[in-house]
Structures are given as C-alpha cells and as structure tokens.
C-alpha positions as CSV (number, residue, x, y, z in Angstrom):
1,X,0.0,0.0,0.0
2,X,0.9,3.6,-0.6
3,X,0.1,5.9,2.3
4,X,0.6,9.5,3.5
5,X,1.4,9.8,7.2
6,X,0.7,13.1,8.9
7,X,2.8,12.7,12.0
8,X,3.1,15.1,15.0
9,X,6.7,16.1,15.5
10,X,7.8,17.9,18.7
11,X,11.3,18.2,20.0
12,X,10.4,18.5,23.6
13,X,7.7,19.8,26.0
14,X,8.5,23.4,25.4
15,X,8.6,23.2,21.6
16,X,5.5,24.3,19.7
17,X,5.5,21.2,17.5
18,X,3.5,20.5,14.3
19,X,2.5,18.0,11.7
20,X,5.0,16.7,9.1
21,X,3.8,14.6,6.1
22,X,5.6,11.5,5.1
23,X,4.8,9.4,1.9
24,X,5.4,5.7,2.5
25,X,5.2,2.8,0.1
26,X,5.3,-1.0,0.2
27,X,3.3,-1.4,3.3
28,X,1.7,-4.8,3.7
29,X,-1.8,-5.2,5.0
30,X,-0.5,-7.8,7.4
31,X,1.8,-5.4,9.2
32,X,0.9,-4.1,12.6
33,X,0.6,-0.3,12.9
34,X,3.8,-0.2,14.9
35,X,5.6,-2.3,12.3
36,X,4.5,0.3,9.7
37,X,6.1,3.0,11.9
38,X,9.3,0.9,12.1
39,X,9.4,1.0,8.3
40,X,9.1,4.7,8.3
41,X,11.8,5.1,10.9
42,X,14.2,2.9,8.9
43,X,13.6,5.2,5.9
44,X,14.2,8.3,8.0
45,X,17.4,6.8,9.6
46,X,18.7,5.9,6.1
47,X,18.3,9.5,5.1
48,X,20.0,10.8,8.2
49,X,16.8,12.2,9.7
50,X,15.6,11.9,13.2
51,X,13.2,9.0,13.5
52,X,9.7,9.4,15.0
53,X,9.7,8.7,18.7
54,X,6.8,6.6,20.0
55,X,6.1,4.4,23.0
56,X,5.9,0.6,22.8
57,X,7.0,-2.4,24.8
58,X,5.2,-5.8,24.7
59,X,3.4,-5.3,21.4
60,X,0.8,-7.8,22.6
61,X,-1.9,-5.5,23.9
62,X,-1.0,-6.1,27.5
63,X,1.4,-3.4,28.8
64,X,-0.5,-0.3,27.8
65,X,2.6,1.5,26.6
66,X,1.6,2.2,23.0
67,X,-0.6,5.3,22.9
68,X,-1.3,7.0,19.6
69,X,-4.2,9.1,18.5
70,X,-4.9,7.8,15.0
71,X,-7.3,9.6,12.7
72,X,-9.0,11.3,15.6
73,X,-9.5,8.2,17.8
74,X,-7.4,6.7,20.6
75,X,-5.5,3.7,19.2
76,X,-7.3,4.1,15.8
77,X,-10.4,2.7,14.1
78,X,-10.6,-0.6,16.0
79,X,-11.3,-0.9,19.7
80,X,-7.9,-2.3,20.4
81,X,-4.5,-1.2,21.4
82,X,-2.3,0.5,18.8
83,X,0.1,-2.5,18.7
84,X,-2.8,-4.8,17.9
85,X,-4.1,-2.6,15.1
86,X,-3.1,-3.9,11.7
87,X,-2.8,-2.1,8.4
88,X,-5.7,-4.1,6.9
89,X,-7.8,-1.5,8.7
90,X,-6.7,1.1,6.2
91,X,-6.9,1.4,2.4
92,X,-4.3,2.1,-0.3
93,X,-3.9,5.8,-0.8
94,X,-5.2,6.7,2.7
95,X,-3.8,9.7,4.7
96,X,-3.3,8.7,8.3
97,X,-3.0,11.4,11.0
98,X,-1.0,10.3,14.0
99,X,-0.8,12.4,17.2
100,X,0.1,11.9,20.9
101,X,-2.4,11.8,23.7
102,X,-3.6,15.3,24.4
103,X,-3.9,16.1,28.1
104,X,-2.4,18.6,30.5
105,X,-1.5,15.7,32.8
106,X,0.2,13.9,29.9
107,X,2.9,16.4,28.8
108,X,4.7,15.5,25.5
109,X,8.2,14.2,26.0
110,X,9.1,14.1,22.3
111,X,7.0,13.5,19.1
112,X,4.4,10.9,20.0
113,X,5.8,10.0,23.5
114,X,4.0,11.4,26.5
115,X,4.8,11.3,30.2
116,X,2.1,9.2,31.9
117,X,3.9,9.1,35.3
118,X,0.8,10.9,36.7
119,X,-0.9,7.5,36.5
120,X,1.9,6.0,38.6
121,X,1.5,8.7,41.3
122,X,-2.2,8.0,41.5
123,X,-1.5,4.3,42.1
124,X,1.2,5.1,44.7
125,X,-1.4,7.2,46.5
126,X,-3.6,4.2,47.3
127,X,-3.8,1.5,44.6
128,X,-2.2,-1.2,46.7
129,X,-2.9,-3.7,49.5
130,X,-0.8,-4.0,52.7
131,X,-1.9,-7.5,53.7
132,X,0.2,-10.5,53.1
133,X,-1.7,-12.3,50.4
134,X,0.5,-15.4,50.4
135,X,1.3,-17.5,47.4
136,X,-0.8,-18.6,44.5
137,X,-2.4,-21.7,46.2
138,X,-3.5,-19.4,49.1
139,X,-6.0,-17.6,46.7
140,X,-8.4,-20.5,47.1
141,X,-8.4,-20.2,50.9
142,X,-10.9,-17.3,50.8
143,X,-14.1,-18.1,48.8
144,X,-15.3,-15.2,46.7
145,X,-18.7,-15.3,44.9
146,X,-18.2,-15.7,41.1
147,X,-20.1,-12.5,40.3
148,X,-17.8,-10.5,42.5
149,X,-14.7,-12.2,41.3
150,X,-15.7,-11.6,37.6
151,X,-16.4,-7.9,38.2
152,X,-13.1,-7.5,40.1
153,X,-11.3,-9.3,37.3
154,X,-12.9,-7.1,34.6
155,X,-11.8,-4.0,36.5
156,X,-8.3,-5.4,36.8
157,X,-7.9,-5.8,33.0
158,X,-7.3,-2.0,32.8
159,X,-3.8,-1.7,31.3
160,X,-3.4,2.0,32.1
161,X,-2.8,3.1,28.5
162,X,-4.6,6.4,28.9
163,X,-7.1,6.0,26.0
164,X,-9.9,7.0,28.4
165,X,-8.1,10.3,29.1
166,X,-7.4,10.9,25.4
167,X,-11.0,10.2,24.4
168,X,-12.6,12.4,27.0
169,X,-13.3,16.1,26.1
170,X,-12.3,17.0,29.6
171,X,-9.2,14.8,29.8
172,X,-10.7,13.0,32.8
173,X,-9.0,10.0,34.3
174,X,-12.1,8.8,36.2
175,X,-12.4,5.5,34.3
176,X,-8.7,4.6,35.0
177,X,-8.9,5.5,38.7
178,X,-12.3,3.8,39.2
179,X,-11.0,0.6,37.7
180,X,-8.0,0.6,40.0
181,X,-10.2,1.3,43.0
182,X,-12.9,-1.2,42.1
183,X,-10.6,-4.2,41.6
184,X,-9.4,-3.8,45.2
185,X,-12.7,-2.6,46.9
186,X,-14.5,-5.8,45.9
187,X,-12.0,-8.3,47.2
188,X,-11.2,-9.2,50.9
189,X,-7.5,-8.3,50.4
190,X,-8.4,-4.7,49.7
191,X,-10.5,-4.0,52.7
192,X,-7.7,-2.7,55.0
193,X,-7.2,0.5,53.0
194,X,-10.7,0.7,51.6
195,X,-11.9,3.7,53.5
196,X,-9.0,5.9,52.6
197,X,-8.1,4.5,49.2
198,X,-10.8,6.4,47.2
199,X,-10.1,9.7,49.0
200,X,-6.3,9.5,48.4
201,X,-6.4,8.4,44.8
202,X,-9.1,10.9,43.8
203,X,-7.1,13.7,45.6
204,X,-4.0,12.7,43.7
205,X,-5.9,12.6,40.4
206,X,-7.2,16.1,40.9
207,X,-3.8,17.4,41.8
208,X,-2.3,16.0,38.6
209,X,-4.6,18.2,36.6
210,X,-7.0,15.8,35.0
211,X,-10.5,17.1,34.1
212,X,-13.8,16.4,35.7
213,X,-16.2,13.6,34.5
214,X,-19.4,14.8,32.7
215,X,-20.7,11.2,31.9
216,X,-20.3,11.4,28.1
217,X,-19.2,7.7,28.1
218,X,-16.4,8.3,25.5
219,X,-13.9,6.8,27.8
220,X,-15.6,3.4,28.0
221,X,-16.5,3.4,24.3
222,X,-12.8,3.8,23.3
223,X,-11.3,1.7,26.1
224,X,-9.4,-1.2,24.4
225,X,-10.3,-3.5,27.4
226,X,-13.9,-2.4,27.6
227,X,-13.8,-1.1,31.2
228,X,-17.3,-0.3,32.2
229,X,-18.7,3.0,33.4
230,X,-20.1,1.0,36.4
231,X,-16.7,1.3,37.9
232,X,-17.1,5.1,38.1
233,X,-20.4,4.8,39.9
234,X,-18.7,2.4,42.3
235,X,-15.8,4.8,42.9
236,X,-18.2,7.6,43.7
237,X,-19.9,5.4,46.3
238,X,-16.6,4.4,47.8
239,X,-15.6,8.1,47.9
240,X,-18.8,9.4,49.5
241,X,-18.8,6.5,52.0
242,X,-15.2,7.4,53.0
243,X,-16.1,11.1,53.4
244,X,-19.2,10.3,55.5
245,X,-17.2,7.9,57.7
246,X,-14.5,10.5,58.3
247,X,-17.0,13.2,59.2
248,X,-18.7,10.9,61.8
249,X,-15.4,10.0,63.5
C-alpha cells in the first residue's frame, strides 16, 4: 500500500511542534501499525533524519505503553491497542494522521511520546494492598462469589494506557482511577485501606490536573479493554462512603 502519514513532531515539552507529512510505500496489510512506523523510521534513519519517537513495549496488547491518537481516535479505528491494530484496517492511498495523547496531565516528551507518570503517582497514593496475600495456592483459601470475582477481574484488566483520558473532552482519568479502586474494593484483600483509598487516589488525580467527568461515556467506548462505566459509579460510592465515615469520627 501507498500511504501518506501526517505525524506530529515535537522536539520537547516546550517546543511548539507541528505535523509533518511522510509518503510511504510498500506497506503490507499484514503489518501491525507499529511495524509500519518501524518501516518509516528505517527510511528516516537511512536519510540521516531523526526517527519518529513513539512508546511501545510488549506489542501484545498487555502493557499499555503504545498510545497513539490515530485519525481522531485513541488507538485508531478498531477498539484495540495500537500494537494490535493492523494495516488491513486502512486502504491504499489513505492519509493517516498520528498524534500523541492530548492532556495537561500527559505532557509531551518528544514527538508521540507522552509522560504518563501521573498514573503512577495515582497508584502510589492508594492503589495497593498492605496485607500478606500469600502464594498462588492461598488464593483458594478465601471463597469469593463468582459474580464479585468476575467484576473485580474485569476492572483489573485495565492496562493504564490512557485512552480514556485521550477520548474524554475534559481529559478525565475517572475510568482509570475507578477501575483501580474497584478491583481492590470488591476483594477481601483490599479491605484494610478501603476507607482511605478512594479519597487519596481521587485527591491525587485532581492534583495531577485531570479534568472532571461529565458522563459522556467516550472513555468506556474507546477503552481497548472495555472497562465499564459501572466502575465510576462504584468509585463515587466508595468516595462518599469514606467522606461520611471521616465526618462521623
């Protein structure tokens, strides 16, 4: 396939940045999107030009590192991660626009790479358990109803890619934070910090500069793991419960 790539190039966080167009040829429909970018970077390197910087790691849809805004959608036209997007989703002659995540809390490092350490700080604020959970066999010692286990597992599938933030017109991180709170709030191992977890994580989320949730649902619609909005409702209950408990002490 012959394609035209409009790629966002930005030297650093203070640089204004802008789109640069690159014609590219010989792209197989069986290539992944990141493999296509590898081809582009090989061509740029051969010309002595600076390759396009972009995040990636496992390339298996697990780590959440790949984070590209493709043709106006987080991760592109399919509800999957960028690394699992293949060029068969595009047509010969297409122009593909590639941007980084756009959010105050995700400052651009270079080109398509953004700093998502704000997510790490939110997790550090309360997304953990302090109890000794033991080894793998010990998991069967505490019976958990299947419905609860399934819901906790669904929340735990969040890979922290940030597509929810990129999709939201307010750049809200509510879906990410709610998934991390939910997966622990529903399990016995997460009960020790339960009352303070929501308060601390939401406070950190606000301090990082993420926007407010206005319930448009774009976050869940674009999430490659299908994290449900139900988690946001659960997080709100956890938060208000914690606030009421604190006031009554």
